[in-house]
C-alpha positions, 0 to 999 in steps of 0.5 A: 750519062746516067739518069737516076729516075727512082732518087730523082723520084725520091727528091720530088715526093719529099721536097714538092710539098715544102718547095711548094709551100715556099714557094707560091706564098713568095709570089703571092708577096710579091703582086701585093699594091706597093703603098705608095703607089700613084693610085689611092685605091691601090694605096687603099687595097695595100692598107688591108692587104697589108696583114697578108702580106705578113701572114705570106711571110710567115706560111714561106717561114713554117717551109721552109722549116720543112723543106729544112726537115726533109733536108736533115732527114735525107740527110739522115737515111743517106748517111746509113743512121736513118733506121727508118720503119720503111722494107724497101728503103730503111725509110722514113714513115709515115704515118694516117688512119685510112678507110680501112685501118691504119698505115704507114706510107715511105716517105721516101719510096711511097710503098704501104703498108697497113699498121703503122711501124 
Protein backbone atom coordinates (compact mmCIF):
# COMPACT_ATOMS: atom_id res chain seq x y z
CA UNK A 1 0.00 0.00 0.00
CA UNK A 2 1.43 3.35 -1.08
CA UNK A 3 0.83 6.35 1.12
CA UNK A 4 1.44 9.65 -0.61
CA UNK A 5 2.63 11.94 2.19
CA UNK A 6 2.86 14.90 -0.20
CA UNK A 7 -0.82 14.58 -1.13
CA UNK A 8 -1.81 14.34 2.54
CA UNK A 9 0.23 17.44 3.37
CA UNK A 10 -1.29 19.29 0.41
CA UNK A 11 -4.82 18.41 1.50
CA UNK A 12 -4.16 19.43 5.10
CA UNK A 13 -2.62 22.71 3.93
CA UNK A 14 -5.58 23.39 1.65
CA UNK A 15 -8.49 22.28 3.84
CA UNK A 16 -7.48 22.67 7.52
CA UNK A 17 -8.54 26.30 7.97
CA UNK A 18 -11.95 26.00 6.24
CA UNK A 19 -12.68 22.75 8.09
CA UNK A 20 -11.85 24.41 11.42
CA UNK A 21 -14.14 27.33 10.56
CA UNK A 22 -16.92 24.85 9.79
CA UNK A 23 -16.53 22.56 12.81
CA UNK A 24 -15.54 24.82 15.73
CA UNK A 25 -18.66 27.06 15.55
CA UNK A 26 -20.88 23.97 15.37
CA UNK A 27 -19.24 22.59 18.51
CA UNK A 28 -19.80 25.95 20.22
CA UNK A 29 -23.43 25.95 19.08
CA UNK A 30 -23.90 22.47 20.56
CA UNK A 31 -22.78 23.72 23.98
CA UNK A 32 -25.16 26.69 24.11
CA UNK A 33 -27.75 26.33 26.89
CA UNK A 34 -31.26 25.17 25.97
CA UNK A 35 -33.97 27.83 26.58
CA UNK A 36 -36.41 25.19 27.83
CA UNK A 37 -34.10 24.14 30.67
CA UNK A 38 -35.48 23.74 34.17
CA UNK A 39 -33.04 26.10 35.86
CA UNK A 40 -33.97 29.80 35.68
CA UNK A 41 -30.28 30.73 35.51
CA UNK A 42 -29.74 28.57 32.43
CA UNK A 43 -32.94 29.89 30.88
CA UNK A 44 -31.69 33.46 31.38
CA UNK A 45 -28.30 32.56 29.92
CA UNK A 46 -30.04 31.04 26.92
CA UNK A 47 -31.78 34.34 26.19
CA UNK A 48 -28.45 36.17 26.39
CA UNK A 49 -26.70 33.68 24.10
CA UNK A 50 -29.54 33.47 21.57
CA UNK A 51 -27.88 35.93 19.11
CA UNK A 52 -24.57 34.12 19.57
CA UNK A 53 -26.12 30.97 18.09
CA UNK A 54 -26.96 32.81 14.89
CA UNK A 55 -23.45 34.20 14.62
CA UNK A 56 -21.98 30.73 15.11
CA UNK A 57 -24.21 29.29 12.39
CA UNK A 58 -23.26 32.09 9.99
CA UNK A 59 -19.58 31.44 10.72
CA UNK A 60 -20.10 27.76 9.97
CA UNK A 61 -21.83 28.63 6.69
CA UNK A 62 -18.92 30.89 5.79
CA UNK A 63 -16.55 27.99 6.46
CA UNK A 64 -18.70 25.80 4.20
CA UNK A 65 -18.47 28.34 1.38
CA UNK A 66 -14.71 28.62 1.88
CA UNK A 67 -14.43 24.81 1.80
CA UNK A 68 -16.49 24.68 -1.41
CA UNK A 69 -14.18 27.19 -3.06
CA UNK A 70 -11.11 25.22 -1.99
CA UNK A 71 -12.69 22.01 -3.32
CA UNK A 72 -13.35 23.78 -6.61
CA UNK A 73 -9.70 24.93 -6.75
CA UNK A 74 -8.51 21.38 -6.07
CA UNK A 75 -10.80 19.97 -8.77
CA UNK A 76 -9.61 22.57 -11.30
CA UNK A 77 -5.97 21.88 -10.38
CA UNK A 78 -6.31 18.08 -10.63
CA UNK A 79 -8.15 18.27 -13.96
CA UNK A 80 -5.42 20.52 -15.41
CA UNK A 81 -7.67 23.53 -15.97
CA UNK A 82 -6.04 25.71 -13.31
CA UNK A 83 -3.19 27.84 -14.59
CA UNK A 84 -1.58 28.69 -11.27
CA UNK A 85 1.56 30.64 -10.66
CA UNK A 86 3.57 28.09 -8.67
CA UNK A 87 6.75 26.91 -10.36
CA UNK A 88 6.77 23.63 -8.39
CA UNK A 89 3.22 22.33 -8.79
CA UNK A 90 1.31 24.97 -10.86
CA UNK A 91 -1.02 25.49 -7.91
CA UNK A 92 -2.85 28.70 -6.99
CA UNK A 93 -0.86 31.38 -5.21
CA UNK A 94 -1.88 33.40 -2.15
CA UNK A 95 -0.44 36.93 -2.27
CA UNK A 96 0.88 38.53 0.90
CA UNK A 97 2.79 41.63 1.95
CA UNK A 98 5.60 40.92 4.36
CA UNK A 99 8.45 42.65 6.10
CA UNK A 100 10.64 42.69 3.00
CA UNK A 101 7.91 43.44 0.48
CA UNK A 102 5.26 41.48 -1.42
CA UNK A 103 5.56 37.72 -1.80
CA UNK A 104 3.41 34.80 -2.91
CA UNK A 105 2.80 31.47 -1.15
CA UNK A 106 1.51 28.41 -3.01
CA UNK A 107 -1.73 27.08 -1.52
CA UNK A 108 -0.88 23.52 -2.60
CA UNK A 109 2.81 22.93 -1.83
CA UNK A 110 3.70 25.94 0.34
CA UNK A 111 6.61 27.21 -1.73
CA UNK A 112 7.29 30.94 -1.56
CA UNK A 113 8.29 33.39 -4.27
CA UNK A 114 9.24 37.04 -4.15
CA UNK A 115 6.65 39.39 -5.60
CA UNK A 116 3.06 38.74 -6.64
CA UNK A 117 2.73 36.10 -9.37
